[in-house]
N, CA, C and O atoms as a Tinker XYZ file with bonds, in Angstrom:
   524  protein
     1  N     51.331000  114.706000   70.379000    73     2
     2  CA    50.337000  115.352000   69.560000    64     1     3
     3  C     50.677000  114.770000   68.081000    63     2     4     5
     4  O     51.798000  114.436000   67.696000    81     3
     5  N     49.160000  114.708000   67.143000    73     3     6
     6  CA    49.549000  113.961000   65.952000    64     5     7
     7  C     49.798000  115.044000   64.994000    63     6     8     9
     8  O     49.062000  116.028000   65.063000    81     7
     9  N     50.746000  115.008000   64.093000    73     7    10
    10  CA    51.013000  115.716000   63.167000    64     9    11
    11  C     49.926000  115.693000   62.019000    63    10    12    13
    12  O     49.564000  114.682000   61.418000    81    11
    13  N     49.467000  116.989000   61.818000    73    11    14
    14  CA    48.448000  117.316000   60.659000    64    13    15
    15  C     49.004000  117.092000   59.211000    63    14    16    17
    16  O     50.135000  117.336000   58.790000    81    15
    17  N     48.126000  116.666000   58.683000    73    15    18
    18  CA    48.209000  116.547000   57.271000    64    17    19
    19  C     48.549000  117.738000   56.486000    63    18    20    21
    20  O     47.756000  118.657000   56.691000    81    19
    21  N     49.458000  118.000000   55.674000    73    19    22
    22  CA    50.109000  119.512000   55.203000    64    21    23
    23  C     49.606000  118.919000   53.599000    63    22    24    25
    24  O     49.984000  117.865000   53.088000    81    23
    25  N     48.890000  119.678000   53.150000    73    23    26
    26  CA    48.921000  119.990000   51.740000    64    25    27
    27  C     49.245000  121.138000   51.156000    63    26    28    29
    28  O     49.142000  121.245000   49.934000    81    27
    29  N     49.619000  122.012000   51.818000    73    27    30
    30  CA    50.232000  123.129000   51.126000    64    29    31
    31  C     51.388000  123.748000   52.187000    63    30    32    33
    32  O     51.227000  123.897000   53.399000    81    31
    33  N     52.476000  124.036000   51.486000    73    31    34
    34  CA    53.945000  124.109000   51.790000    64    33    35
    35  C     53.563000  125.717000   51.441000    63    34    36    37
    36  O     52.798000  126.053000   50.536000    81    35
    37  N     54.287000  126.667000   52.390000    73    35    38
    38  CA    54.709000  127.956000   52.083000    64    37    39
    39  C     56.132000  128.068000   52.140000    63    38    40    41
    40  O     56.632000  127.369000   53.020000    81    39
    41  N     57.014000  128.817000   51.384000    73    39    42
    42  CA    58.298000  129.338000   51.340000    64    41    43
    43  C     58.332000  130.804000   51.169000    63    42    44    45
    44  O     57.784000  131.319000   50.194000    81    43
    45  N     59.034000  131.604000   52.191000    73    43    46
    46  CA    59.053000  132.825000   52.134000    64    45    47
    47  C     60.585000  132.664000   52.366000    63    46    48    49
    48  O     61.079000  132.111000   53.349000    81    47
    49  N     61.461000  133.378000   51.039000    73    47    50
    50  CA    62.783000  133.401000   50.778000    64    49    51
    51  C     62.877000  132.443000   49.596000    63    50    52    53
    52  O     62.879000  131.254000   49.917000    81    51
    53  N     62.940000  132.658000   48.573000    73    51    54
    54  CA    63.103000  132.043000   47.179000    64    53    55
    55  C     64.524000  132.309000   46.597000    63    54    56    57
    56  O     64.697000  132.203000   45.383000    81    55
    57  N     65.350000  132.585000   47.272000    73    55    58
    58  CA    67.006000  132.613000   47.197000    64    57    59
    59  C     67.749000  131.466000   46.798000    63    58    60    61
    60  O     67.201000  130.697000   46.009000    81    59
    61  N     68.944000  131.203000   47.217000    73    59    62
    62  CA    69.914000  130.215000   46.820000    64    61    63
    63  C     69.521000  129.003000   47.582000    63    62    64    65
    64  O     69.730000  127.946000   46.987000    81    63
    65  N     68.970000  128.917000   48.832000    73    63    66
    66  CA    68.039000  127.855000   49.281000    64    65    67
    67  C     66.798000  127.607000   49.458000    63    66    68    69
    68  O     66.338000  126.469000   49.556000    81    67
    69  N     66.113000  128.707000   49.516000    73    67    70
    70  CA    64.674000  128.660000   49.364000    64    69    71
    71  C     64.048000  128.165000   48.318000    63    70    72    73
    72  O     62.951000  127.608000   48.376000    81    71
    73  N     64.766000  128.356000   47.219000    73    71    74
    74  CA    63.974000  127.786000   45.795000    64    73    75
    75  C     64.536000  126.551000   45.764000    63    74    76    77
    76  O     63.634000  125.869000   45.279000    81    75
    77  N     65.350000  125.914000   45.951000    73    75    78
    78  CA    65.787000  124.409000   45.676000    64    77    79
    79  C     64.801000  123.835000   46.905000    63    78    80    81
    80  O     64.319000  122.715000   46.738000    81    79
    81  N     64.563000  124.390000   47.835000    73    79    82
    82  CA    63.521000  123.969000   48.893000    64    81    83
    83  C     62.228000  123.315000   48.266000    63    82    84    85
    84  O     61.791000  122.165000   48.277000    81    83
    85  N     61.691000  124.762000   47.595000    73    83    86
    86  CA    60.245000  124.752000   47.001000    64    85    87
    87  C     60.578000  123.945000   45.876000    63    86    88    89
    88  O     59.602000  123.258000   45.576000    81    87
    89  N     61.617000  123.730000   45.083000    73    87    90
    90  CA    61.396000  122.764000   44.006000    64    89    91
    91  C     61.243000  121.502000   44.478000    63    90    92    93
    92  O     60.345000  120.790000   44.031000    81    91
    93  N     62.085000  121.072000   45.426000    73    91    94
    94  CA    62.166000  119.841000   45.974000    64    93    95
    95  C     60.690000  119.219000   46.727000    63    94    96    97
    96  O     60.414000  118.021000   46.796000    81    95
    97  N     59.836000  120.356000   47.260000    73    95    98
    98  CA    58.656000  120.146000   47.808000    64    97    99
    99  C     57.362000  120.040000   46.650000    63    98   100   101
   100  O     56.211000  119.654000   46.856000    81    99
   101  N     57.785000  120.372000   45.774000    73    99   102
   102  CA    56.847000  120.806000   44.407000    64   101   103
   103  C     57.064000  119.120000   43.743000    63   102   104   105
   104  O     56.139000  118.337000   43.527000    81   103
   105  N     58.444000  118.871000   43.521000    73   103   106
   106  CA    58.718000  117.498000   42.821000    64   105   107
   107  C     57.933000  116.385000   43.673000    63   106   108   109
   108  O     57.495000  115.417000   43.050000    81   107
   109  N     57.721000  116.466000   45.118000    73   107   110
   110  CA    57.182000  115.736000   46.106000    64   109   111
   111  C     55.910000  115.485000   46.210000    63   110   112   113
   112  O     55.474000  114.578000   46.919000    81   111
   113  N     55.007000  116.463000   45.337000    73   111   114
   114  CA    53.729000  116.181000   44.921000    64   113   115
   115  C     53.016000  117.229000   46.184000    63   114   116   117
   116  O     51.887000  116.934000   46.576000    81   115
   117  N     53.580000  118.197000   46.661000    73   115   118
   118  CA    53.120000  119.455000   47.890000    64   117   119
   119  C     52.714000  120.412000   46.643000    63   118   120   121
   120  O     53.310000  120.389000   45.566000    81   119
   121  N     51.670000  121.214000   46.928000    73   119   122
   122  CA    51.346000  122.201000   46.503000    64   121   123
   123  C     52.334000  123.323000   47.703000    63   122   124   125
   124  O     52.497000  123.278000   48.923000    81   123
   125  N     52.823000  124.251000   46.633000    73   123   126
   126  CA    53.789000  124.964000   47.294000    64   125   127
   127  C     53.395000  126.452000   46.964000    63   126   128   129
   128  O     52.965000  126.772000   45.855000    81   127
   129  N     53.553000  127.251000   47.898000    73   127   130
   130  CA    53.060000  128.716000   47.577000    64   129   131
   131  C     54.353000  129.579000   48.081000    63   130   132   133
   132  O     54.861000  129.385000   49.186000    81   131
   133  N     54.883000  130.660000   47.050000    73   131   134
   134  CA    55.979000  131.189000   47.615000    64   133   135
   135  C     56.077000  132.716000   47.475000    63   134   136   137
   136  O     55.451000  133.324000   46.607000    81   135
   137  N     56.977000  133.371000   48.460000    73   135   138
   138  CA    57.036000  134.994000   47.968000    64   137   139
   139  C     58.590000  135.169000   48.372000    63   138   140   141
   140  O     59.194000  134.418000   49.138000    81   139
   141  N     59.078000  136.196000   47.774000    73   139   142
   142  CA    60.249000  136.649000   47.924000    64   141   143
   143  C     60.264000  138.172000   47.551000    63   142   144   145
   144  O     59.382000  138.500000   46.757000    81   143
   145  N     61.069000  139.114000   47.961000    73   143   146
   146  CA    61.075000  140.502000   47.638000    64   145   147
   147  C     61.346000  140.441000   46.324000    63   146   148   149
   148  O     60.775000  141.237000   45.579000    81   147
   149  N     62.357000  139.389000   45.745000    73   147   150
   150  CA    62.564000  139.679000   44.269000    64   149   151
   151  C     62.018000  139.135000   43.388000    63   150   152   153
   152  O     62.260000  137.946000   43.181000    81   151
   153  N     61.050000  139.888000   42.543000    73   151   154
   154  CA    60.386000  139.210000   41.460000    64   153   155
   155  C     60.971000  138.310000   40.408000    63   154   156   157
   156  O     60.291000  137.659000   39.616000    81   155
   157  N     62.211000  138.322000   40.457000    73   155   158
   158  CA    62.751000  137.207000   39.676000    64   157   159
   159  C     62.699000  135.577000   40.349000    63   158   160   161
   160  O     62.449000  134.532000   39.749000    81   159
   161  N     62.984000  135.754000   41.613000    73   159   162
   162  CA    63.062000  134.686000   42.479000    64   161   163
   163  C     61.727000  133.997000   42.323000    63   162   164   165
   164  O     61.643000  132.815000   41.991000    81   163
   165  N     60.470000  134.933000   42.624000    73   163   166
   166  CA    59.050000  134.292000   42.517000    64   165   167
   167  C     58.932000  133.719000   41.105000    63   166   168   169
   168  O     58.336000  132.650000   40.967000    81   167
   169  N     59.444000  134.333000   40.063000    73   167   170
   170  CA    58.943000  133.690000   38.816000    64   169   171
   171  C     59.765000  132.456000   38.553000    63   170   172   173
   172  O     59.414000  131.611000   37.730000    81   171
   173  N     60.962000  132.360000   39.331000    73   171   174
   174  CA    61.565000  131.012000   38.962000    64   173   175
   175  C     60.764000  129.910000   39.676000    63   174   176   177
   176  O     60.527000  128.785000   39.238000    81   175
   177  N     60.348000  130.498000   40.995000    73   175   178
   178  CA    59.578000  129.324000   41.296000    64   177   179
   179  C     57.996000  129.188000   40.825000    63   178   180   181
   180  O     57.540000  128.045000   40.786000    81   179
   181  N     57.323000  130.055000   40.543000    73   179   182
   182  CA    56.398000  129.837000   39.679000    64   181   183
   183  C     56.605000  129.028000   38.217000    63   182   184   185
   184  O     55.682000  128.365000   37.743000    81   183
   185  N     57.896000  129.147000   37.560000    73   183   186
   186  CA    58.134000  128.387000   36.448000    64   185   187
   187  C     58.163000  126.786000   36.865000    63   186   188   189
   188  O     57.865000  125.851000   36.122000    81   187
   189  N     58.609000  126.705000   38.279000    73   187   190
   190  CA    58.993000  125.306000   38.611000    64   189   191
   191  C     57.619000  124.678000   39.029000    63   190   192   193
   192  O     57.542000  123.512000   39.415000    81   191
   193  N     56.334000  125.670000   38.911000    73   191   194
   194  CA    55.052000  124.749000   39.445000    64   193   195
   195  C     54.267000  125.292000   40.855000    63   194   196   197
   196  O     53.180000  124.956000   41.326000    81   195
   197  N     55.261000  126.254000   41.316000    73   195   198
   198  CA    54.735000  127.225000   42.686000    64   197   199
   199  C     53.725000  128.049000   42.338000    63   198   200   201
   200  O     53.449000  128.374000   41.183000    81   199
   201  N     53.063000  128.459000   43.513000    73   199   202
   202  CA    52.100000  129.351000   43.414000    64   201   203
   203  C     52.711000  130.734000   43.826000    63   202   204   205
   204  O     53.560000  130.781000   44.715000    81   203
   205  N     52.227000  131.986000   43.104000    73   203   206
   206  CA    52.864000  133.070000   43.247000    64   205   207
   207  C     52.175000  133.599000   44.624000    63   206   208   209
   208  O     51.000000  133.250000   44.734000    81   207
   209  N     52.554000  134.165000   45.401000    73   207   210
   210  CA    51.783000  135.016000   46.524000    64   209   211
   211  C     52.830000  136.338000   46.559000    63   210   212   213
   212  O     54.044000  136.544000   46.565000    81   211
   213  N     51.328000  137.244000   46.583000    73   211   214
   214  CA    52.146000  138.590000   46.813000    64   213   215
   215  C     52.806000  139.325000   48.060000    63   214   216   217
   216  O     53.512000  140.321000   47.902000    81   215
   217  N     52.583000  138.872000   49.093000    73   215   218
   218  CA    53.242000  139.037000   50.344000    64   217   219
   219  C     53.360000  137.873000   51.193000    63   218   220   221
   220  O     52.966000  136.815000   50.702000    81   219
   221  N     53.920000  137.851000   52.612000    73   219   222
   222  CA    54.099000  136.883000   53.333000    64   221   223
   223  C     52.961000  136.685000   53.842000    63   222   224   225
   224  O     52.806000  135.491000   54.100000    81   223
   225  N     51.848000  137.499000   54.178000    73   223   226
   226  CA    50.536000  137.108000   54.812000    64   225   227
   227  C     49.814000  136.480000   53.923000    63   226   228   229
   228  O     48.803000  135.870000   54.273000    81   227
   229  N     50.236000  136.531000   52.576000    73   227   230
   230  CA    49.412000  135.501000   51.639000    64   229   231
   231  C     49.679000  134.145000   51.752000    63   230   232   233
   232  O     48.862000  133.229000   51.842000    81   231
   233  N     51.347000  134.073000   51.736000    73   231   234
   234  CA    51.796000  132.775000   52.112000    64   233   235
   235  C     51.186000  131.986000   53.325000    63   234   236   237
   236  O     50.840000  130.804000   53.329000    81   235
   237  N     51.131000  132.868000   54.323000    73   235   238
   238  CA    50.502000  132.354000   55.540000    64   237   239
   239  C     48.925000  131.867000   55.605000    63   238   240   241
   240  O     48.438000  130.915000   56.215000    81   239
   241  N     48.332000  132.807000   54.803000    73   239   242
   242  CA    46.896000  132.410000   54.709000    64   241   243
   243  C     46.613000  130.835000   53.680000    63   242   244   245
   244  O     45.538000  130.253000   53.537000    81   243
   245  N     47.537000  130.575000   53.275000    73   243   246
   246  CA    47.420000  129.387000   51.972000    64   245   247
   247  C     48.197000  128.086000   52.475000    63   246   248   249
   248  O     48.381000  127.119000   51.735000    81   247
   249  N     48.646000  128.149000   53.826000    73   247   250
   250  CA    49.927000  127.177000   54.098000    64   249   251
   251  C     49.175000  126.622000   55.370000    63   250   252   253
   252  O     48.306000  127.260000   55.964000    81   251
   253  N     49.650000  125.243000   55.749000    73   251   254
   254  CA    49.790000  124.749000   57.047000    64   253   255
   255  C     51.059000  124.420000   57.539000    63   254   256   257
   256  O     51.155000  124.018000   58.698000    81   255
   257  N     52.219000  124.551000   56.701000    73   255   258
   258  CA    53.524000  124.570000   57.054000    64   257   259
   259  C     54.308000  125.677000   56.202000    63   258   260   261
   260  O     54.325000  125.822000   54.980000    81   259
   261  N     54.864000  126.316000   57.065000    73   259   262
   262  CA    55.466000  127.637000   56.116000    64   261   263
   263  C     57.262000  127.623000   56.872000    63   262   264   265
   264  O     57.604000  127.588000   58.055000    81   263
   265  N     58.032000  127.664000   55.698000    73   263   266
   266  CA    59.369000  127.654000   55.938000    64   265   267
   267  C     59.971000  129.018000   55.551000    63   266   268   269
   268  O     60.017000  129.427000   54.391000    81   267
   269  N     60.401000  129.645000   56.568000    73   267   270
   270  CA    61.323000  130.799000   56.302000    64   269   271
   271  C     62.617000  130.497000   55.985000    63   270   272   273
   272  O     63.267000  129.617000   56.549000    81   271
   273  N     63.021000  131.207000   55.088000    73   271   274
   274  CA    64.572000  131.088000   54.571000    64   273   275
   275  C     65.390000  132.372000   54.231000    63   274   276   277
   276  O     66.292000  132.488000   53.401000    81   275
   277  N     64.907000  133.224000   54.993000    73   275   278
   278  CA    65.716000  134.538000   54.689000    64   277   279
   279  C     67.045000  134.691000   55.429000    63   278   280   281
   280  O     67.498000  133.682000   55.970000    81   279
   281  N     67.591000  135.623000   55.496000    73   279   282
   282  CA    69.176000  135.671000   56.377000    64   281   283
   283  C     69.288000  135.803000   57.695000    63   282   284   285
   284  O     69.768000  134.920000   58.406000    81   283
   285  N     68.751000  137.180000   58.226000    73   283   286
   286  CA    69.014000  137.179000   59.503000    64   285   287
   287  C     67.577000  137.390000   60.443000    63   286   288   289
   288  O     66.465000  137.170000   59.963000    81   287
   289  N     67.754000  137.768000   61.603000    73   287   290
   290  CA    66.905000  137.938000   62.449000    64   289   291
   291  C     65.870000  139.134000   62.064000    63   290   292   293
   292  O     64.655000  138.949000   62.137000    81   291
   293  N     66.342000  140.175000   61.717000    73   291   294
   294  CA    65.759000  141.477000   61.120000    64   293   295
   295  C     64.908000  140.942000   59.833000    63   294   296   297
   296  O     63.809000  141.383000   59.497000    81   295
   297  N     65.434000  140.192000   59.361000    73   295   298
   298  CA    64.234000  139.527000   58.081000    64   297   299
   299  C     63.795000  138.714000   58.475000    63   298   300   301
   300  O     63.106000  138.251000   57.566000    81   299
   301  N     63.691000  138.100000   59.359000    73   299   302
   302  CA    62.439000  137.218000   60.093000    64   301   303
   303  C     61.739000  137.901000   60.613000    63   302   304   305
   304  O     60.543000  137.856000   60.328000    81   303
   305  N     62.109000  138.578000   61.345000    73   303   306
   306  CA    61.196000  139.624000   61.757000    64   305   307
   307  C     60.270000  140.420000   60.841000    63   306   308   309
   308  O     59.097000  140.255000   61.176000    81   307
   309  N     60.382000  141.018000   60.067000    73   307   310
   310  CA    60.063000  141.745000   58.876000    64   309   311
   311  C     58.829000  140.687000   58.270000    63   310   312   313
   312  O     57.650000  140.988000   58.085000    81   311
   313  N     59.353000  139.634000   58.076000    73   311   314
   314  CA    58.484000  138.461000   57.236000    64   313   315
   315  C     57.424000  138.054000   58.316000    63   314   316   317
   316  O     56.271000  137.808000   57.962000    81   315
   317  N     57.721000  137.997000   59.342000    73   315   318
   318  CA    56.435000  137.816000   60.442000    64   317   319
   319  C     55.662000  138.838000   60.741000    63   318   320   321
   320  O     54.437000  138.721000   60.715000    81   319
   321  N     56.266000  139.967000   61.061000    73   319   322
   322  CA    55.421000  141.255000   62.205000    64   321   323
   323  C     55.407000  142.470000   61.079000    63   322   324   325
   324  O     54.752000  143.503000   61.210000    81   323
   325  N     56.054000  142.226000   60.213000    73   323   326
   326  CA    56.120000  143.688000   59.292000    64   325   327
   327  C     54.876000  143.929000   58.428000    63   326   328   329
   328  O     53.984000  143.080000   58.428000    81   327
   329  N     54.773000  145.042000   57.695000    73   327   330
   330  CA    53.575000  145.060000   56.822000    64   329   331
   331  C     53.201000  143.930000   55.936000    63   330   332   333
   332  O     54.040000  143.476000   55.159000    81   331
   333  N     52.037000  143.460000   55.997000    73   331   334
   334  CA    52.006000  142.305000   55.285000    64   333   335
   335  C     52.529000  140.869000   55.874000    63   334   336   337
   336  O     52.503000  139.938000   55.069000    81   335
   337  N     52.962000  140.618000   57.081000    73   335   338
   338  CA    53.725000  139.944000   57.607000    64   337   339
   339  C     52.841000  138.634000   58.001000    63   338   340   341
   340  O     51.704000  138.811000   58.441000    81   339
   341  N     53.171000  137.802000   57.901000    73   339   342
   342  CA    52.664000  136.273000   58.089000    64   341   343
   343  C     51.713000  136.271000   59.250000    63   342   344   345
   344  O     50.693000  135.585000   59.197000    81   343
   345  N     52.005000  137.018000   60.310000    73   343   346
   346  CA    51.049000  136.658000   61.666000    64   345   347
   347  C     49.808000  137.392000   61.379000    63   346   348   349
   348  O     48.744000  136.952000   61.813000    81   347
   349  N     49.852000  138.533000   60.646000    73   347   350
   350  CA    48.538000  138.960000   59.965000    64   349   351
   351  C     47.645000  138.363000   59.027000    63   350   352   353
   352  O     46.500000  138.695000   58.720000    81   351
   353  N     48.455000  137.302000   58.572000    73   351   354
   354  CA    47.929000  136.329000   57.495000    64   353   355
   355  C     47.366000  134.786000   57.668000    63   354   356   357
   356  O     46.885000  134.133000   56.743000    81   355
   357  N     47.491000  134.408000   58.791000    73   355   358
   358  CA    47.368000  133.168000   59.254000    64   357   359
   359  C     45.825000  132.968000   59.199000    63   358   360   361
   360  O     45.082000  133.803000   59.716000    81   359
   361  N     45.323000  131.811000   58.544000    73   359   362
   362  CA    44.132000  131.425000   58.380000    64   361   363
   363  C     43.728000  130.466000   59.642000    63   362   364   365
   364  O     42.564000  130.480000   60.041000    81   363
   365  N     44.347000  129.941000   60.032000    73   363   366
   366  CA    43.931000  128.759000   61.098000    64   365   367
   367  C     45.366000  128.248000   61.488000    63   366   368   369
   368  O     46.288000  128.841000   60.929000    81   367
   369  N     45.716000  127.182000   62.410000    73   367   370
   370  CA    46.942000  126.904000   62.852000    64   369   371
   371  C     48.066000  126.759000   61.781000    63   370   372   373
   372  O     47.795000  126.301000   60.671000    81   371
   373  N     49.002000  127.049000   62.027000    73   371   374
   374  CA    50.074000  127.273000   61.167000    64   373   375
   375  C     51.456000  126.684000   61.818000    63   374   376   377
   376  O     51.828000  127.152000   62.894000    81   375
   377  N     52.159000  125.739000   61.221000    73   375   378
   378  CA    53.398000  125.422000   61.780000    64   377   379
   379  C     54.393000  126.264000   60.917000    63   378   380   381
   380  O     54.280000  126.160000   59.696000    81   379
   381  N     55.453000  127.169000   61.479000    73   379   382
   382  CA    56.564000  127.875000   60.911000    64   381   383
   383  C     57.795000  127.626000   61.608000    63   382   384   385
   384  O     58.122000  127.748000   62.788000    81   383
   385  N     58.610000  127.106000   60.191000    73   383   386
   386  CA    59.740000  126.632000   60.352000    64   385   387
   387  C     60.877000  127.655000   60.206000    63   386   388   389
   388  O     60.932000  128.142000   59.077000    81   387
   389  N     61.751000  128.076000   61.033000    73   387   390
   390  CA    62.782000  129.118000   60.918000    64   389   391
   391  C     64.167000  128.514000   60.451000    63   390   392   393
   392  O     64.916000  127.979000   61.268000    81   391
   393  N     64.486000  128.618000   59.096000    73   391   394
   394  CA    65.619000  128.284000   58.627000    64   393   395
   395  C     66.524000  129.131000   58.068000    63   394   396   397
   396  O     67.048000  129.030000   56.959000    81   395
   397  N     66.707000  130.103000   59.025000    73   395   398
   398  CA    67.636000  131.494000   58.933000    64   397   399
   399  C     68.727000  131.285000   60.073000    63   398   400   401
   400  O     68.826000  130.498000   61.015000    81   399
   401  N     69.541000  132.382000   59.558000    73   399   402
   402  CA    70.997000  132.511000   60.863000    64   401   403
   403  C     70.317000  133.579000   61.979000    63   402   404   405
   404  O     70.351000  134.808000   61.904000    81   403
   405  N     69.688000  132.760000   63.042000    73   403   406
   406  CA    69.193000  133.272000   64.081000    64   405   407
   407  C     69.505000  132.427000   65.279000    63   406   408   409
   408  O     69.439000  131.206000   65.415000    81   407
   409  N     69.851000  133.348000   66.092000    73   407   410
   410  CA    69.995000  132.390000   67.562000    64   409   411
   411  C     68.967000  131.868000   68.355000    63   410   412   413
   412  O     68.091000  132.579000   68.849000    81   411
   413  N     69.051000  130.407000   68.527000    73   411   414
   414  CA    68.062000  129.562000   69.484000    64   413   415
   415  C     66.962000  130.597000   70.150000    63   414   416   417
   416  O     65.737000  130.521000   70.049000    81   415
   417  N     67.713000  131.551000   70.833000    73   415   418
   418  CA    66.991000  132.249000   72.124000    64   417   419
   419  C     66.229000  133.178000   71.002000    63   418   420   421
   420  O     65.235000  133.675000   71.532000    81   419
   421  N     66.329000  133.481000   69.965000    73   419   422
   422  CA    65.285000  134.551000   69.091000    64   421   423
   423  C     64.218000  133.551000   68.520000    63   422   424   425
   424  O     63.141000  134.031000   68.168000    81   423
   425  N     64.391000  132.435000   68.420000    73   423   426
   426  CA    63.415000  131.351000   68.359000    64   425   427
   427  C     62.451000  130.831000   69.078000    63   426   428   429
   428  O     61.345000  130.451000   68.694000    81   427
   429  N     62.993000  130.823000   70.355000    73   427   430
   430  CA    62.459000  130.743000   71.458000    64   429   431
   431  C     61.607000  131.946000   72.100000    63   430   432   433
   432  O     60.767000  131.702000   72.966000    81   431
   433  N     61.871000  133.351000   71.611000    73   431   434
   434  CA    61.157000  134.410000   72.129000    64   433   435
   435  C     59.688000  134.486000   71.042000    63   434   436   437
   436  O     58.661000  135.003000   71.481000    81   435
   437  N     59.733000  133.957000   69.716000    73   435   438
   438  CA    58.543000  134.288000   69.017000    64   437   439
   439  C     57.326000  133.815000   69.550000    63   438   440   441
   440  O     56.563000  134.775000   69.448000    81   439
   441  N     56.629000  132.735000   70.138000    73   439   442
   442  CA    55.996000  132.473000   70.669000    64   441   443
   443  C     54.902000  133.439000   71.509000    63   442   444   445
   444  O     53.672000  133.472000   71.461000    81   443
   445  N     55.884000  134.218000   72.305000    73   443   446
   446  CA    55.489000  135.250000   72.912000    64   445   447
   447  C     54.921000  136.599000   72.437000    63   446   448   449
   448  O     54.306000  137.390000   73.152000    81   447
   449  N     55.235000  136.768000   71.020000    73   447   450
   450  CA    55.167000  137.854000   70.256000    64   449   451
   451  C     54.096000  137.722000   69.543000    63   450   452   453
   452  O     53.583000  138.756000   69.114000    81   451
   453  N     53.464000  136.387000   69.224000    73   451   454
   454  CA    52.198000  136.204000   68.475000    64   453   455
   455  C     51.036000  136.556000   69.037000    63   454   456   457
   456  O     50.038000  136.212000   68.405000    81   455
   457  N     50.876000  137.115000   69.993000    73   455   458
   458  CA    49.452000  137.539000   70.682000    64   457   459
   459  C     48.471000  136.188000   70.710000    63   458   460   461
   460  O     47.254000  136.300000   70.560000    81   459
   461  N     49.033000  135.077000   70.890000    73   459   462
   462  CA    48.097000  134.112000   71.170000    64   461   463
   463  C     47.428000  132.880000   69.903000    63   462   464   465
   464  O     46.796000  131.829000   70.011000    81   463
   465  N     48.032000  133.781000   68.579000    73   463   466
   466  CA    47.937000  133.182000   67.292000    64   465   467
   467  C     48.241000  131.615000   67.383000    63   466   468   469
   468  O     49.130000  131.146000   68.093000    81   467
   469  N     47.460000  130.931000   66.641000    73   467   470
   470  CA    48.015000  129.445000   66.628000    64   469   471
   471  C     49.139000  128.992000   65.994000    63   470   472   473
   472  O     48.960000  128.173000   65.092000    81   471
   473  N     50.088000  129.282000   66.215000    73   471   474
   474  CA    51.508000  129.213000   65.424000    64   473   475
   475  C     52.674000  128.358000   66.336000    63   474   476   477
   476  O     53.081000  128.646000   67.461000    81   475
   477  N     52.998000  127.425000   65.631000    73   475   478
   478  CA    53.950000  126.719000   66.527000    64   477   479
   479  C     55.292000  126.922000   65.644000    63   478   480   481
   480  O     55.307000  126.874000   64.414000    81   479
   481  N     56.208000  127.112000   66.318000    73   479   482
   482  CA    57.799000  127.599000   65.657000    64   481   483
   483  C     58.475000  126.334000   65.856000    63   482   484   485
   484  O     58.353000  125.565000   66.810000    81   483
   485  N     59.253000  126.215000   64.759000    73   483   486
   486  CA    60.337000  125.012000   64.774000    64   485   487
   487  C     61.796000  125.958000   64.224000    63   486   488   489
   488  O     61.955000  126.664000   63.229000    81   487
   489  N     62.641000  125.627000   65.265000    73   487   490
   490  CA    64.073000  126.168000   64.502000    64   489   491
   491  C     64.877000  124.939000   63.897000    63   490   492   493
   492  O     65.446000  123.961000   64.381000    81   491
   493  N     64.643000  125.482000   62.497000    73   491   494
   494  CA    65.323000  124.292000   61.561000    64   493   495
   495  C     66.727000  125.179000   60.954000    63   494   496   497
   496  O     66.506000  125.764000   59.894000    81   495
   497  N     67.781000  125.290000   61.383000    73   495   498
   498  CA    68.965000  125.967000   60.786000    64   497   499
   499  C     69.117000  125.012000   59.474000    63   498   500   501
   500  O     68.694000  123.860000   59.371000    81   499
   501  N     69.727000  125.665000   58.632000    73   499   502
   502  CA    70.433000  125.335000   57.309000    64   501   503
   503  C     71.755000  125.433000   57.580000    63   502   504   505
   504  O     72.273000  126.178000   58.413000    81   503
   505  N     72.501000  124.355000   56.566000    73   503   506
   506  CA    73.864000  124.719000   56.473000    64   505   507
   507  C     74.277000  124.405000   55.064000    63   506   508   509
   508  O     73.846000  123.421000   54.463000    81   507
   509  N     75.058000  125.199000   54.594000    73   507   510
   510  CA    75.625000  124.573000   53.357000    64   509   511
   511  C     76.694000  123.569000   53.480000    63   510   512   513
   512  O     77.638000  123.834000   54.225000    81   511
   513  N     76.666000  122.323000   52.771000    73   511   514
   514  CA    77.907000  121.269000   52.839000    64   513   515
   515  C     78.238000  121.234000   51.388000    63   514   516   517
   516  O     77.538000  121.442000   50.397000    81   515
   517  N     79.942000  120.800000   51.579000    73   515   518
   518  CA    80.461000  120.871000   50.036000    64   517   519
   519  C     79.870000  119.187000   49.500000    63   518   520   521
   520  O     79.564000  118.175000   50.129000    81   519
   521  N     79.905000  119.478000   48.284000    73   519   522
   522  CA    79.575000  117.927000   47.816000    64   521   523
   523  C     81.174000  117.401000   47.045000    63   522   524
   524  O     81.290000  116.268000   46.576000    81   523
């Protein structure tokens, strides 16, 4: 299957890992839209040139690729299925990468939960490395 061209990348969770990811993507020339429950984190992303979103659904509606960088399964669930969650906001086919501390079985369970919406999930765990 060919990889679609990506013009806008969404980042949900603009904390210690998500904000640097958003900044790197922006520096590489991508349009980046971001959301976090913490308004200060969103402002830092906006200051770096990212687009502010008011909800996870707004991020999904503007993105072809979406990176979820929140802590745990309950937070991923809230980002995807909660009020104003991503699943409600998708505008077309969407690739969602789960860069959170979740079990592989959890990520494998997600396609069955999106009611046939055109979402492809990728398990993309992050780790912190010493420099």
